[in-house]
N, C-alpha and C positions, 0 to 999 in steps of 0.2 A: 267393663270387661270381666267376664267369669274367672276364677280361679284356674289354674292348670290342674288339669286330673295327673294322678300317679304317672299313666304312660309318656304324657307330655314334659312331666318333669324329669323323667328318665333320659329322655331325648335330648333335654337340652343339656342335661348332665354330660351324658356321653357325648354329643358335639363339643362341650367346652373343654373336656378332657382331650380330645382330639386335637383341639385349637392350642393348648397348650403345649401337647408331645409334637407338635409340628414345629411350633416356636422353639422348643428346649431342643430337638435334633439340629435346627440350623445353628444355634446358639454353641451348643457341646461339639458338634462338627468343627467348628472354626476356634474354638477357644479351650477345647478340653474341660475336664471337670474341675481342675485347680482354678483357671481363668475365669470360670462361669459362677456368676452370683443369681441367686433366684430374682432379684431385681431386674436382671439383665432378661431372663426369660418373660417376666411378667411385662415387660415393654415390650419384647417381641411379639407377644401375644396380644397386647392392647389390653390387658386388664390388670387391676388392682393387684400390688404386691400381698395383699391380705387374701384376697381371694385365690392366687395360687395355690395359699397354703391348705384351703379347704380339698384341694385334688390332690396335694403330694406333701408329705411332711417335711421333704428335706429335698435337696439337689441331688443327694446320693440314691436317693429312693428312684427319683425321676429319670436319671443316668441309667441306672440298673434296670429300669424297664426299658428304656428304649433299647440298650444295648441286648436284651435278652430276646425283645422282638427284632430286631435286625440280624441277630444270629441264627434264630427259628426259620427266618425268611430264607437267609442265604442258604444256610443247610437243606431247606424244601427245594429250593431253587435248582441246588446242584443234583440232588436225587432226581427231579425230574427232568434233568436233561435226559437221562437214559430212556425214558417214557415217549419222548420226541421221535415223530417218526424220522427217518433218513437215514444215510449212512453216518459213521462216525463224524466225517469232515462236516455236514450239517448240522449235527448235533455241537461242535464244536463252535460253528459259526453262531447258531442261535444263542450257546451260552456267551461268548464273546460280545456279541451285540446287547445282550440282556446286562453283562456287567459294564457296560461302556453309555448306555444308557443314562441320561442327565439325572432323571428323576431319583437315580439312586446312588448318586454321588454323595449325598449328605450322610446316608446311611453306611456307603464304605467309609467316609472321614470318621465317622462316629465309632466304628469297630478299629480303625486304625489308632485313634485315639485311645481306646479302651485297650489294645495290646501295647501301646507304648507309653503312655502316661503312667506318671507316678500319681499315689494317691487315690486310686480307683477302690471302689468298696470290694470288700473279700467276696461277695457273691458274683461280681463282675471276674474277678479272678478265676472262680470255679467255673464259669461259662466260657471264659477264654480256652479254659484246660479241655472243657468237655467237646466244645467246638473249635478244634484245634487245626492250626495249618495243615498239620500230617493228615488228618482225616481228607480234608479237600484234595491234597496232592494224591492219596491213595486214591481218590475216587476219579481224579482225572489222568492217573497212572492207566488205569483199565482201560477209559475212552481213547487215549492217546495210542495205547499197546494195540488195541482193537482197529484204530485208525492205520498202526503198521501194518497190521496182518493183512489188511486190503489193499494197502499200497497209496492211500490217501495221505499218511503222514510221513515224515522223512523217516530212515533208518537211521536214527542219531541217538545218542543217551537219552532217556526218557526222562528221569529226573533233572538233567541239565535243560532240557529242552522246556518242560513245564517250569522250572525256576524262572528261565528267561522271559517266558510267555506271562507269566504272573507279575514278574518284577516290570516288564515293560505296560502291561495294565494297570498296573498301581502308579507307576508314574504318569501314565497318561491321565487318569483321574486326578492326581493333585495339581498338574498343572492347568487342567480344564478349570478345576475350582478357582484357580487365581484369575482366571479372563485376561490373561495378557494378551495384548492387542497383536494382530495378525496371526495367531496361533489358532488352530483348528484341529480336532481329531481326526486322525486319518480314517480312511474307509476300513471296515473290518477285513475286508479282503486281501487288503495291502499288508495287514497285521498278520492275518495268518499265513502270508509267503515265509513266516521264520520257522512253521514246522512243516509246511507242505515240502514234496518232493520237488 
């Protein structure tokens, strides 16, 4: 078998890096940075402990890389809501559906761990400050206000409504991760009843 060319080597390296990041996301999302060991990530990725260190020098580097990726994606998703077609309630429905998509649950939990855990790297603290909840609330406030102006969102206190909306979604995602028997996520339209007239 001929040796791999440089392009093939890069592709294998990129695939291995993604495999490690995917495994690390699962472990960090459930155990946090303090409860995670590099050996756990290696086991989840089904690679040797030593090979893991060829890609990431520490769990802090890996955690920071994942948090940064998650924060950037979350911020872009929030900004892209305004580019969606339709009325404000259609945009809020799309955002809600996106937030409740199970494929994003580990990212949600990772960000939750980054915001609430002790011992996170300084760079993660900086990312949390840069991508603060205040920024998300400000963006939602504009969308909810627009919804009120066209009669699609209830005429109630915006901050209270947004706080309730985000709290319910966060709670639902945490419950969904626990895979409690008999529990199922409610439909988006049921959730939106708390903000519509």
